[in-house]
C-alpha positions as CSV (number, residue, x, y, z in Angstrom):
1,M,187.7,42.0,98.2
2,Y,190.5,43.8,99.9
3,S,189.5,42.9,103.9
4,D,190.9,39.1,103.8
5,I,194.9,40.5,102.9
6,Y,195.1,43.0,105.4
7,V,195.5,42.7,108.6
8,E,194.5,45.8,110.4
9,K,195.7,47.3,114.0
10,N,195.7,50.5,115.7
11,V,199.2,52.0,116.0
12,K,200.2,55.5,118.3
13,L,203.6,56.3,115.7
14,P,205.4,60.0,116.0
15,L,204.3,61.6,112.3
16,I,206.5,63.3,109.7
17,A,204.9,65.9,107.3
18,L,206.3,65.6,103.9
19,R,206.6,68.5,101.7
20,G,206.3,67.9,97.9
21,I,206.9,64.1,97.6
22,W,205.4,61.0,98.9
23,I,206.5,57.7,100.2
24,F,204.7,54.0,98.7
25,P,205.3,50.7,100.8
26,H,208.3,48.5,99.3
27,M,209.7,52.0,98.3
28,V,213.1,53.3,99.7
29,I,213.7,56.9,100.0
30,H,215.7,59.1,101.4
31,F,214.5,62.8,102.1
32,D,215.8,65.9,104.2
33,V,214.7,66.6,107.9
34,G,215.0,70.2,109.0
35,R,211.7,71.6,111.2
36,D,211.9,70.7,115.1
37,K,208.9,69.1,114.7
38,S,210.0,66.8,112.0
39,V,213.0,66.8,114.3
40,K,212.3,65.7,117.5
41,A,209.5,63.0,116.0
42,L,212.6,61.4,113.8
43,E,214.7,61.2,117.5
44,E,211.5,59.8,119.5
45,A,211.5,57.0,117.0
46,L,215.0,56.7,117.0
47,L,214.9,55.8,120.3
48,N,212.1,53.3,120.1
49,D,211.8,50.8,117.1
50,S,212.4,53.4,114.3
51,R,209.1,53.4,113.3
52,V,207.8,56.9,112.1
53,L,204.3,57.8,110.0
54,L,205.1,59.5,106.7
55,S,202.7,61.5,105.5
56,S,202.2,64.3,102.7
57,Q,201.1,67.9,103.5
58,K,198.5,69.3,101.2
59,D,199.9,72.5,101.0
60,F,204.1,72.4,101.2
61,K,204.3,76.2,102.1
62,L,202.8,75.5,105.7
63,E,205.4,75.5,108.4
64,N,203.2,74.2,111.3
65,P,200.9,71.8,110.1
66,G,197.2,70.5,111.9
67,I,195.4,67.5,110.8
68,D,193.2,69.6,108.3
69,D,196.5,70.1,106.0
70,I,198.4,66.7,106.3
71,Y,196.6,63.8,103.8
72,D,194.7,61.4,105.9
73,M,196.7,58.4,104.5
74,G,200.1,57.7,105.2
75,T,203.2,54.8,104.9
76,V,204.4,53.3,108.1
77,A,208.1,53.3,107.2
78,V,211.2,52.0,109.3
79,I,214.4,54.4,109.6
80,K,217.2,52.8,107.6
81,Q,220.4,55.6,108.9
82,T,220.0,58.8,109.2
83,L,223.0,61.5,108.6
84,K,223.8,65.0,110.0
85,L,224.6,67.8,106.9
86,P,226.4,70.5,107.4
87,N,223.8,72.9,107.3
88,G,222.1,71.7,110.5
89,S,219.7,69.2,108.3
90,T,219.1,65.9,108.8
91,R,219.1,63.7,105.8
92,V,217.3,60.4,106.6
93,L,217.2,56.7,104.7
94,V,213.7,55.2,104.9
95,E,211.8,52.1,103.8
96,G,208.2,52.0,103.4
97,I,206.4,49.4,105.3
98,D,202.4,49.6,105.3
99,R,199.8,51.7,104.8
100,A,197.8,53.6,107.5
101,K,194.9,55.7,107.7
102,I,195.2,58.7,110.6
103,L,192.6,59.0,113.0
104,S,193.8,61.7,115.0
105,L,196.7,64.0,115.6
106,D,198.5,65.2,118.9
107,E,201.5,67.2,119.4
108,E,203.3,66.0,122.4
109,D,206.7,66.8,123.8
110,G,207.1,69.4,120.8
111,Y,206.7,66.9,117.8
112,L,203.5,65.4,115.9
113,I,201.8,61.5,117.3
114,A,199.5,60.4,115.4
115,E,197.0,57.2,116.1
116,A,196.7,55.1,113.1
117,V,194.9,52.4,111.7
118,E,197.6,50.2,110.1
119,Y,197.0,47.9,107.3
120,N,199.4,45.3,107.1
121,Y,199.5,43.7,103.8
122,I,199.3,39.7,103.4
123,E,201.0,39.0,100.2
124,D,200.5,35.6,100.2
125,K,196.5,35.9,100.2
126,V,196.2,38.0,97.3
127,D,194.3,36.1,94.6
128,V,195.4,37.1,91.5
129,D,192.3,36.2,89.1
130,D,192.2,36.6,85.2
131,K,190.6,40.4,85.7
132,T,193.4,41.3,87.9
133,K,196.0,40.3,85.7
134,A,194.4,42.0,82.6
135,A,194.2,44.8,84.6
136,M,198.2,44.5,85.5
137,R,198.9,44.0,81.6
138,L,197.3,47.0,80.6
139,V,198.6,49.2,83.3
140,L,202.3,48.0,82.3
141,D,201.3,48.6,78.8
142,D,200.7,52.3,79.8
143,V,204.1,52.6,81.4
144,K,206.0,51.2,78.7
145,E,203.9,54.3,76.1
146,Y,204.5,56.6,79.0
147,I,208.4,56.0,79.2
148,N,208.5,56.4,75.2
149,Y,207.7,60.1,76.1
150,S,209.2,60.9,79.0
151,P,212.6,60.8,79.4
152,Q,213.0,60.6,82.9
153,I,212.1,56.9,83.4
154,A,214.9,54.8,81.9
155,Q,213.9,51.9,79.8
156,E,215.8,49.5,82.2
157,V,212.7,50.1,84.8
158,M,210.4,47.7,82.7
159,L,212.2,45.0,83.1
160,G,212.1,45.2,87.1
161,L,208.2,46.0,86.6
162,M,207.4,43.1,84.4
163,D,209.2,40.5,87.6
164,I,206.4,41.8,90.2
165,D,203.4,39.1,90.6
166,D,201.7,41.0,93.0
167,P,199.0,43.6,91.3
168,G,199.0,45.6,94.8
169,R,202.9,46.0,94.9
170,L,202.9,46.9,91.3
171,A,200.8,50.0,91.2
172,D,203.1,51.5,94.3
173,V,206.2,50.9,92.6
174,I,204.9,52.1,88.9
175,S,203.3,55.0,90.8
176,S,206.6,56.1,93.0
177,Y,208.4,56.5,89.5
178,L,205.7,58.6,87.9
179,Q,205.9,62.6,88.4
180,L,202.2,63.2,89.5
181,K,200.2,65.8,91.4
182,L,200.1,65.3,95.2
183,A,196.3,64.6,95.1
184,D,196.9,62.0,92.6
185,H,199.6,60.1,94.5
186,Y,197.3,60.2,97.5
187,T,194.4,58.7,94.8
188,I,196.6,55.5,94.9
189,L,197.8,55.4,98.4
190,N,194.7,55.8,99.6
191,E,193.0,52.8,97.6
192,L,193.4,49.8,99.8
193,D,191.6,47.3,96.9
194,F,194.7,46.8,94.9
195,Y,192.4,45.7,91.3
196,A,190.8,49.5,92.0
197,R,194.2,50.9,92.6
198,L,194.9,49.4,89.4
199,E,191.9,50.9,87.2
200,K,192.4,54.4,88.8
201,L,196.7,54.0,88.2
202,H,194.9,53.5,84.5
203,I,193.1,56.4,84.1
204,I,195.9,58.7,85.5
205,L,198.1,57.3,83.5
206,G,196.1,57.9,80.8
207,E,195.6,61.3,81.4
208,E,199.5,61.8,81.7
209,I,200.3,60.2,78.3
210,E,197.7,62.4,76.7
211,L,199.6,65.5,77.9
212,L,202.8,64.1,77.3
213,K,201.7,64.0,73.5
214,I,200.6,67.2,73.4
215,E,203.6,68.6,74.5
216,D,205.2,66.0,72.1
217,K,203.6,67.5,69.5
218,I,204.7,71.1,70.1
219,N,208.2,70.7,70.5
220,R,208.1,69.0,67.2
221,K,206.2,71.9,66.0
222,V,208.2,74.2,67.5
223,K,211.4,72.5,66.4
224,K,210.6,72.4,62.3
225,Q,209.8,76.4,62.9
226,L,213.1,77.4,64.2
227,D,216.7,77.1,62.2
228,K,219.6,76.3,64.2
229,V,220.1,79.2,65.9
230,Q,216.8,80.5,66.9
231,R,216.3,77.1,68.2
232,E,219.6,76.8,70.7
233,Y,218.7,80.8,71.4
234,Y,215.0,79.4,72.1
235,L,216.2,76.7,74.3
236,K,218.7,78.7,76.4
237,E,215.9,81.5,77.1
238,Q,213.5,78.5,77.7
239,L,216.0,77.0,80.3
240,N,216.6,80.3,82.2
241,V,213.1,81.1,82.5
242,I,212.4,77.6,83.9
243,K,215.2,78.1,85.9
244,S,214.2,81.5,87.5
245,E,210.8,79.9,87.7
246,L,211.9,77.3,90.0
247,G,214.3,79.6,91.9
248,E,217.1,78.2,90.6
249,G,220.3,79.5,88.6
250,E,224.0,78.6,87.8
251,F,225.7,76.8,90.5
252,D,226.5,79.6,93.5
253,E,229.7,80.8,93.1
254,D,230.1,81.8,96.8
255,I,230.0,77.5,97.9
256,V,232.5,76.7,95.3
257,D,234.7,80.1,96.6
258,E,234.0,78.7,100.1
259,Y,235.0,75.1,99.0
260,L,238.6,76.7,97.5
261,E,239.3,78.6,100.5
262,K,239.2,75.2,102.6
263,I,241.2,73.3,100.2
264,E,243.9,75.9,99.9
265,S,243.7,76.5,104.0
266,K,244.1,72.9,105.0
267,K,247.5,71.3,104.9
268,L,246.1,68.5,102.5
269,P,248.5,65.8,101.3
270,K,248.7,66.3,97.8
271,Y,246.9,63.5,96.7
272,A,243.8,64.5,99.0
273,E,244.0,68.2,97.4
274,E,244.1,66.7,93.9
275,A,240.8,64.7,94.9
276,A,239.0,67.3,96.3
277,R,239.6,69.5,93.7
278,K,239.0,67.2,91.2
279,E,235.5,66.4,92.9
280,L,234.7,70.6,93.4
281,K,235.3,71.1,89.4
282,R,233.0,68.1,89.1
283,M,230.0,69.8,91.3
284,E,230.6,73.4,89.3
285,Q,229.7,71.8,86.3
286,M,226.8,70.2,87.6
287,N,222.8,71.5,88.1
288,P,222.7,72.6,91.7
289,S,219.3,70.3,91.9
290,S,221.6,67.1,90.4
291,P,221.3,64.6,93.4
292,E,224.8,64.4,92.7
293,V,225.6,67.9,94.1
294,N,224.7,66.3,97.7
295,V,227.1,63.3,97.5
296,I,229.9,65.7,96.3
297,R,229.2,68.1,99.1
298,T,228.8,65.2,101.7
299,Y,232.2,64.0,100.2
300,L,234.4,67.5,100.4
301,D,232.6,67.8,103.7
302,Y,234.0,64.8,105.4
303,L,237.2,64.8,103.2
304,L,238.2,68.3,104.4
305,D,236.7,68.1,108.2
306,L,239.6,65.1,108.9
307,P,242.4,66.6,110.6
308,W,244.9,66.5,108.2
309,G,248.3,67.0,110.1
310,K,246.5,68.2,113.4
311,S,248.1,66.5,116.5
312,T,247.7,67.0,120.2
313,K,250.9,67.6,122.1
314,D,251.4,64.7,124.6
315,R,252.0,65.6,128.1
316,I,254.9,63.2,128.9
317,D,255.2,64.0,132.5
318,L,255.0,60.1,134.1
319,K,254.6,61.3,137.7
320,H,251.2,63.3,136.5
321,S,250.4,60.7,134.3
322,R,250.5,58.2,136.9
323,E,248.7,60.2,139.4
324,I,245.7,60.5,136.7
325,L,245.9,56.4,136.1
326,N,245.5,55.2,139.6
327,K,243.0,59.0,140.6
328,D,239.9,56.8,138.9
329,H,240.8,53.0,138.6
330,Y,242.5,50.9,141.9
331,G,244.7,48.2,141.0
332,L,245.3,47.2,137.1
333,K,248.8,47.3,137.2
334,Q,250.2,45.9,134.0
335,V,247.8,48.3,132.0
336,K,249.3,51.3,134.0
337,E,252.9,50.3,133.4
338,R,252.1,49.9,129.9
339,V,251.0,53.3,129.2
340,L,253.9,54.5,131.2
341,E,256.9,52.2,129.0
342,Y,255.1,54.0,126.1
343,L,255.2,57.3,127.3
344,A,258.9,57.0,128.3
345,V,259.8,55.6,125.1
346,L,258.1,58.7,123.4
347,K,259.9,61.3,125.6
348,K,263.2,59.4,124.5
349,T,262.6,59.2,121.1
350,K,260.1,62.0,120.3
351,T,258.6,59.7,117.8
352,M,257.1,56.3,118.1
353,A,253.8,54.6,116.4
354,G,251.0,54.6,119.0
355,P,250.7,50.6,120.3
356,I,247.5,48.1,120.2
357,L,246.4,47.3,123.3
358,C,244.0,44.1,123.9
359,L,242.6,44.5,127.4
360,V,240.9,40.9,127.9
361,G,239.1,40.2,131.2
362,P,235.5,39.7,132.9
363,P,233.1,42.0,132.5
364,G,233.1,45.1,135.0
365,V,236.9,45.5,136.0
366,G,237.6,48.6,134.2
367,K,238.3,48.0,130.7
368,T,236.7,50.3,129.3
369,S,236.5,53.7,132.0
370,I,240.7,52.8,131.7
371,A,241.1,53.9,128.2
372,K,239.2,57.3,129.1
373,S,242.2,57.8,131.5
374,I,244.5,56.6,129.2
375,A,243.9,59.6,127.0
376,E,243.8,61.8,129.7
377,S,247.0,60.9,131.6
378,M,248.6,62.0,127.9
379,G,246.9,64.6,127.5
380,R,245.3,63.2,123.9
381,K,241.4,62.9,122.8
382,F,239.6,60.3,123.3
383,V,236.9,58.5,121.1
384,S,235.1,55.0,121.5
385,M,233.2,52.6,118.9
386,R,231.4,49.8,119.8
387,L,232.1,47.0,118.0
388,G,228.9,44.2,119.9
389,G,226.7,42.9,116.9
390,V,228.5,44.9,114.1
391,R,228.2,42.6,110.9
392,D,228.5,44.9,108.3
393,E,231.9,45.5,107.1
394,A,230.8,48.9,105.6
395,E,230.9,50.3,109.6
396,I,234.5,50.1,109.4
397,R,235.2,50.9,106.2
398,G,232.2,53.1,104.6
399,H,230.4,52.4,101.8
400,R,230.9,53.6,98.2
401,K,229.8,57.1,97.1
402,T,227.7,55.3,94.3
403,Y,225.6,54.1,96.8
404,I,222.2,56.2,97.9
405,A,222.9,58.0,101.1
406,A,226.3,56.3,100.9
407,M,228.6,57.3,103.8
408,P,232.5,56.9,105.3
409,G,233.2,54.3,107.9
410,R,233.1,54.8,111.7
411,I,237.0,54.8,111.9
412,I,237.2,58.1,109.5
413,T,234.2,59.7,111.3
414,L,235.1,59.4,114.8
415,M,238.5,60.7,113.3
416,T,236.9,63.6,112.4
417,K,235.1,64.4,115.5
418,A,238.5,63.6,116.9
419,K,240.1,66.9,115.2
420,S,243.5,65.1,115.9
421,T,245.6,62.2,114.0
422,N,246.7,61.0,117.5
423,P,243.8,60.0,119.8
424,V,243.4,57.1,121.7
425,F,240.7,55.0,120.4
426,L,238.7,52.8,121.9
427,L,237.7,49.6,120.0
428,D,235.0,48.3,122.6
429,E,233.8,44.6,122.7
430,I,236.0,43.4,119.6
431,D,235.1,39.7,121.0
432,K,231.6,40.8,119.8
433,L,232.0,41.0,116.1
434,S,229.6,38.8,113.5
435,S,230.1,38.6,110.1
436,D,227.6,38.0,107.4
437,F,226.9,38.7,103.6
438,R,227.7,42.3,104.0
439,G,231.1,41.2,104.7
440,D,233.5,40.1,107.7
441,P,234.2,43.7,110.0
442,A,236.9,41.7,111.6
443,S,238.7,41.6,108.5
444,A,238.4,45.1,107.8
445,L,239.9,45.6,111.1
446,L,243.2,43.8,110.3
447,E,244.4,46.9,108.1
448,V,243.4,49.3,110.8
449,L,244.9,47.8,113.5
450,D,248.5,46.6,111.5
451,P,251.1,49.0,112.4
452,E,252.3,48.1,109.0
453,Q,249.7,49.2,106.8
454,N,247.3,51.6,108.7
455,D,249.3,54.8,107.8
456,E,247.6,54.3,104.3
457,F,244.0,53.6,105.7
458,T,241.8,53.8,102.7
459,D,237.5,54.4,103.4
460,H,235.5,53.1,100.7
461,F,234.1,56.4,100.6
462,L,236.9,59.1,101.0
463,E,239.4,56.9,98.4
464,V,242.2,58.5,99.7
465,P,244.5,57.4,102.0
466,F,244.6,58.5,105.7
467,D,246.9,57.9,108.4
468,L,246.4,55.7,111.6
469,S,249.6,55.3,112.7
470,K,250.1,57.7,115.5
471,V,246.2,56.5,117.1
472,M,246.9,54.8,119.9
473,F,244.4,51.9,119.8
474,V,242.8,50.0,122.7
475,T,240.4,47.4,122.5
476,T,238.7,45.2,125.1
477,A,237.4,41.9,125.2
478,N,236.0,39.4,127.2
479,S,237.7,36.5,126.2
480,T,239.9,36.2,123.0
481,S,238.4,32.7,122.2
482,T,236.0,34.4,119.4
483,I,238.7,36.8,118.1
484,P,240.3,35.4,114.5
485,P,243.7,34.6,115.0
486,A,245.4,36.9,112.4
487,L,243.6,40.2,114.5
488,L,244.7,38.7,117.6
489,D,248.2,38.4,116.6
490,R,248.3,42.3,115.4
491,M,247.3,43.3,119.2
492,E,249.2,43.5,122.2
493,L,247.6,41.4,124.9
494,I,246.9,42.3,128.5
495,R,245.3,40.0,130.8
496,V,242.8,42.0,133.6
497,S,242.0,39.5,136.1
498,G,238.8,40.3,138.6
499,Y,239.2,41.5,141.8
500,T,239.7,40.4,145.4
501,S,237.4,41.4,147.9
502,E,240.2,44.0,149.6
503,E,240.2,45.4,146.1
504,K,236.9,45.7,145.6
505,F,236.9,47.4,149.4
506,H,238.8,50.1,148.0
507,I,237.4,50.7,144.9
508,A,234.1,51.1,146.9
509,K,235.5,53.6,149.1
510,E,237.3,55.6,147.4
511,H,235.2,55.6,143.5
512,L,231.7,54.2,143.9
513,V,230.7,55.8,146.8
514,P,231.9,58.9,145.9
515,K,230.5,58.6,142.5
516,S,227.4,57.4,143.5
517,L,226.5,60.6,146.1
518,K,227.3,63.0,143.5
519,S,224.5,61.3,140.8
520,H,222.0,61.0,143.4
521,G,222.9,64.9,144.7
522,L,223.8,64.1,148.3
523,K,226.5,66.2,150.1
524,E,229.4,65.2,152.4
525,G,228.0,64.8,156.2
526,E,224.5,63.3,154.3
527,F,225.4,59.7,153.8
528,S,227.6,57.8,155.5
529,I,228.5,53.8,155.2
530,S,230.5,51.9,157.1
531,D,233.5,50.2,156.6
532,Q,232.2,47.1,157.6
533,A,228.7,47.7,156.2
534,L,230.9,48.1,152.4
535,R,232.6,44.5,153.3
536,N,229.0,43.1,154.0
537,L,227.9,44.3,150.7
538,I,230.9,43.0,148.9
539,N,230.7,39.4,150.6
540,S,227.3,38.9,151.1
541,Y,225.3,40.8,148.1
542,T,227.4,40.5,145.5
543,R,229.3,37.4,143.9
544,E,231.5,38.7,140.4
545,S,234.7,39.3,139.0
546,G,234.6,42.9,138.6
547,V,232.4,45.7,140.5
548,R,229.3,46.4,137.9
549,E,226.7,44.8,140.3
550,L,228.3,46.4,143.6
551,E,228.1,49.6,141.8
552,R,224.2,48.9,141.7
553,M,224.3,47.8,145.2
554,I,225.2,50.8,146.6
555,S,223.2,53.3,144.3
556,R,220.1,51.4,145.5
557,V,221.4,51.8,149.0
558,V,222.0,55.5,148.1
559,R,218.5,55.7,146.8
560,K,216.5,54.5,149.4
561,S,218.6,56.6,151.5
562,V,217.8,59.6,149.9
563,R,214.4,58.7,149.5
564,R,213.9,58.0,153.6
565,M,215.5,61.1,153.8
566,I,212.7,63.1,152.2
567,E,209.9,61.0,153.6
568,E,211.2,61.4,157.2
569,D,212.6,64.6,157.0
570,I,216.0,63.4,158.1
571,K,219.5,65.4,157.6
572,S,221.2,62.5,157.4
573,I,221.7,59.0,157.0
574,K,224.6,56.1,158.3
575,I,224.5,53.1,156.9
576,T,226.0,50.1,159.3
577,A,226.3,46.4,159.4
578,Q,223.5,46.2,161.7
579,N,220.5,48.2,159.7
580,L,222.1,47.2,155.9
581,G,219.9,45.0,155.5
582,N,217.0,47.7,155.6
583,Y,218.5,49.1,152.4
584,A,220.4,46.6,150.5
585,G,217.1,43.8,151.1
586,K,217.8,40.1,151.8
587,I,221.4,38.4,152.1
588,R,221.4,37.4,148.6
589,Y,225.2,35.0,148.8
590,R,226.4,33.0,151.8
591,D,229.2,31.0,152.7
592,D,227.5,28.4,153.6
593,V,227.6,27.2,149.8
594,L,229.6,24.5,150.8
595,E,229.2,21.8,152.5
596,D,230.7,22.3,156.0
597,I,231.2,19.0,156.8
598,P,233.2,16.2,154.8
599,M,231.3,13.9,153.0
600,V,231.6,10.8,150.4
601,G,231.9,11.5,147.0
602,V,231.4,15.3,146.9
603,V,234.3,17.5,146.0
604,T,234.9,21.1,145.3
605,G,236.3,22.2,141.9
606,L,237.8,25.2,140.2
607,A,236.5,26.8,136.9
608,W,237.6,29.3,134.9
609,T,234.3,31.5,132.8
610,E,234.6,34.7,130.7
611,V,233.2,36.4,133.7
612,G,235.9,34.8,136.0
613,G,236.7,32.5,138.6
614,E,234.2,29.9,139.9
615,I,233.4,27.2,142.0
616,L,232.3,23.2,141.0
617,Q,230.6,20.9,143.1
618,I,231.4,17.8,141.9
619,E,228.6,15.0,143.2
620,V,229.7,11.2,142.4
621,N,227.0,8.2,143.8
622,T,227.5,4.5,143.2
623,M,224.8,1.8,142.9
624,P,224.3,-1.4,142.3
625,G,224.4,-1.7,138.6
626,K,226.4,-3.4,135.1
627,G,229.3,-0.9,135.2
628,K,227.6,2.1,133.4
629,I,228.9,5.6,134.0
630,Q,226.8,8.4,133.5
631,L,227.9,12.3,133.4
632,T,224.9,14.8,133.7
633,G,225.3,18.7,134.4
634,Q,225.6,19.7,130.7
635,L,229.0,18.4,130.1
636,G,231.0,19.3,127.4
637,N,233.3,16.3,125.3
638,V,237.0,17.5,127.1
639,M,235.0,17.3,130.4
640,K,233.5,13.7,129.6
641,E,237.0,12.4,128.1
642,S,238.4,13.7,131.3
643,A,235.9,11.5,133.4
644,M,237.0,8.6,131.5
645,A,240.9,9.0,132.0
646,G,239.9,9.4,135.9
647,F,237.7,6.2,135.4
648,S,240.5,4.0,133.5
649,Y,243.3,5.1,136.3
650,I,241.0,4.3,139.1
651,R,240.2,0.6,137.4
652,S,243.9,-0.1,136.7
653,N,245.0,1.1,139.9
654,K,242.1,-0.3,142.4
655,E,244.4,-2.1,144.8
656,E,246.5,0.8,145.4
657,L,243.3,2.8,145.8
658,E,241.9,0.2,148.8
659,I,238.7,-0.3,146.3
660,K,237.1,-3.3,148.4
661,N,234.7,-4.1,145.3
662,Q,237.5,-5.1,142.9
663,D,234.5,-6.1,140.6
664,F,233.0,-2.2,140.3
665,Y,233.5,-2.0,136.6
666,K,231.1,-4.9,136.3
667,D,228.6,-4.9,138.8
668,T,228.6,-1.1,140.1
669,D,226.8,1.8,138.3
670,I,228.8,5.6,138.7
671,H,226.6,8.8,138.2
672,I,228.9,11.6,138.1
673,H,226.6,15.0,138.4
674,I,227.8,18.6,138.4
675,P,225.3,20.7,139.6
676,E,223.5,24.0,137.7
677,G,222.4,21.8,134.9
678,A,221.2,24.5,132.8
679,I,224.8,25.7,132.2
680,P,227.3,24.3,129.6
681,K,231.0,23.3,131.1
682,D,233.5,22.1,129.5
683,G,237.1,21.7,129.2
684,P,239.9,19.4,131.0
685,S,240.7,21.2,134.5
686,A,238.4,19.3,136.4
687,G,239.6,15.7,135.6
688,I,242.0,15.3,139.3
689,S,238.3,16.7,141.1
690,M,236.1,13.7,139.4
691,A,238.9,11.5,140.2
692,T,239.0,12.0,143.4
693,A,235.1,12.0,143.7
694,M,234.9,8.6,142.2
695,V,237.7,7.2,144.7
696,S,235.9,8.6,147.7
697,A,232.9,7.1,146.1
698,L,234.0,4.0,145.8
699,T,236.1,3.7,148.9
700,G,233.5,5.6,151.1
701,K,236.2,7.8,152.3
702,K,235.1,11.1,153.3
703,V,236.3,14.1,151.0
704,K,238.5,16.8,153.8
705,K,236.2,20.2,153.7
706,S,236.9,23.5,152.3
707,I,239.8,22.2,150.2
708,A,239.5,22.7,146.2
709,M,241.9,21.7,143.5
710,T,242.0,22.3,139.9
711,G,244.0,19.9,137.5
712,E,243.9,17.7,134.2
713,I,244.4,13.9,134.7
714,T,246.0,11.2,132.8
715,L,245.5,7.8,132.1
716,R,249.0,7.0,134.4
717,G,247.1,9.6,136.9
718,R,249.8,12.6,136.2
719,V,248.6,16.0,137.0
720,L,249.1,18.4,134.2
721,A,249.3,22.4,134.1
722,I,246.3,24.0,133.5
723,G,245.0,27.7,132.5
724,G,243.1,30.8,134.3
725,V,245.0,30.1,137.8
726,K,244.6,33.6,139.2
727,E,241.0,33.6,138.4
728,K,240.2,30.3,139.7
729,I,242.2,31.5,143.3
730,L,240.6,34.5,143.6
731,A,237.1,32.1,143.7
732,A,238.2,30.1,146.2
733,N,239.1,33.2,148.0
734,R,235.8,34.8,147.2
735,Y,234.1,31.7,148.4
736,N,236.5,31.3,152.1
737,I,237.9,28.1,150.7
738,K,241.0,27.8,152.7
739,T,243.6,25.2,150.8
740,V,244.0,24.9,147.1
741,I,245.4,22.0,145.1
742,L,247.1,23.0,141.7
743,P,249.4,21.3,139.6
744,E,253.3,21.5,140.3
745,A,253.8,23.3,137.2
746,N,251.6,26.1,137.6
747,K,253.8,27.4,140.2
748,K,254.9,29.6,138.1
749,D,251.9,31.7,138.1
750,I,251.7,32.0,141.4
751,D,253.4,35.7,141.1
752,E,250.3,37.3,139.7
753,I,248.1,36.5,142.8
754,P,248.0,39.7,145.3
755,A,250.3,38.9,148.4
756,R,247.0,39.3,150.9
757,V,245.2,36.4,149.0
758,L,247.7,34.5,149.2
759,K,248.3,34.6,153.3
760,E,244.5,33.5,153.2
761,I,245.1,30.5,151.3
762,D,247.1,27.2,151.8
763,L,248.7,25.9,148.5
764,H,249.3,22.2,147.4
765,Y,251.5,21.6,144.4
766,V,251.1,17.9,142.9
767,N,252.4,15.8,140.3
768,H,250.4,12.9,140.2
769,V,246.6,12.4,141.6
770,S,248.2,9.5,144.6
771,E,249.2,13.1,146.5
772,V,245.6,14.8,145.6
773,L,244.3,11.6,147.3
774,D,246.4,11.7,150.3
775,L,246.0,15.3,150.7
776,V,242.0,15.2,150.5
777,L,240.7,11.4,151.6
778,E,240.3,11.4,155.4
779,K,242.0,8.2,156.8
């Protein structure tokens, strides 16, 4: 009956043996993990897909259970959340997914791993006939009667159960609410046939109801026989005996005293001390076995672990700070100058709110690593939070204490880790934040990054303000386009551009090569690489704004060198320009990407991307037709409009442009194509490039080689300013382009470009497209 509703598959999963509890599919539960095997199994599951197999021990006293000591039917669960507890154990929140039959059990790397058959339940294939409906109704009646006798289950539970239409799920959910023997739980979990499962549940519920009736009868009889005083005495004695049998008693005074001592020793603000004492008083009045006790202890631990009033002393030595900033990073002048300015003002005023810097630039230019150097230069603690893909507001502000396994947000937990109120706090990839039904993390960051508000940042879990005004926040982003304007307004933007080839050479020689040698276990004298080989590695094997790919290539060369040294018993290896190919492989990039001869209708444009500057090869063909214009290469709307503006200018100035066919707009089709068609392209800065290519194709005049250009065109032929000038010129330099044409309005942006790059490139500034045509078209 059940074979059609399960898909069986063999799985191999880490196993955690549970003691005294069961978990069913569709059930969310938290439990504590303390044994080494269980902790290692948990860590293995988190490293993979967070799936783990849970099954109960037959004897909960066993510390090292084997396959015969564990029930052979368990539940495949997904780990939702973990929390380190003060006692060293880990609290785990899991959700049951499917049943699984354990076939064999082995031990690998100190944890249990089980081979099992997972029964993937397909709810859509369940056919509920009249017989099953009757069984479901019978079981619901049993539960209703059970609730009448058992105060442990609230009446509201019935409302939820009555909404469940699936028979198998109904049996599982009901079983999860009942306080049954382990063997009875196993009976329900082990039954795959949902009708048989309902039958067995009906029998178990019947037995439990009978026991509850007997208990109720005895209690009524005892109540009638005892007067008020005797009854109170009896109940107290009964409670004491039960607690004694369970190993429980009154709340441990040592724990309360320990928290009181912490509260008094910490320099807590008045409001935080009042909150701590209030929660401690609540805990003292509770039964030690109450689940709320763990919530309050977690709350107190986080509240008391925060660095109230603790801060590190800033090292205000500008010379020393400059040396540290320069030690690990080449370039990044603006960032370093801003940090030194902050330290100088701090030295003068003795007190100053922490700045909020946003480093914007392509990947691999050192935005993230510079934050660590900033902390080191100032003598501050360093903590970081990766924001890529974060879509839950609770990651920033935390969960309310009313939720199961609630905990503070990452801001508070990282401040606890920093043990200081003035660390350097890195918010990495702030442009990659997302949002969904769980809230908008970017909006939650508004309070964190607002100097006027963050002195009273309130986490939902702690519900007391904490001062973040002394924190130096550093955020990183590849682009500001995806950052909400309100959040962007709270940060001081510092643009971090790509590196020139010469800068990459110095970075590689002074930082990347020594770092790679150290990580691969090579000593000084065992490996060397010539300057020319390093330059070839930069120019012929990488083509990027940062140095991340360059670092990988250096590591590749070092790895192959180490292998050769070991295999051939060589004491040292020297990499030269001649033997570089043996270690780095075939050359990936050549300077002959651009056309090396003048051509008609082919123009080199310059573009800005999130990963730095790039060149665009714009091609135009003309052919007999009806005056159509075709644009290909995944061009965006703005780029298409730029092409049409250029075409309108050409059509209205056809005589001046010396176009022989004056009726080209009637009988000639024009095809504009920008290669690498799989990559979307947009923006107005290719306007003069497309217009020049069209004029070249219509007049038959060739475009001079090794010239690149960028600029927006108007209907009157004026050339307007564009953005990303530095990145575009660096891209031209990377591709060995000797002449670059820029709008006159961008002349002010040249100061940002390194002098050595400007020496290698001839810059021309233009106001009108006619000036562009005079410069690039052969006579």
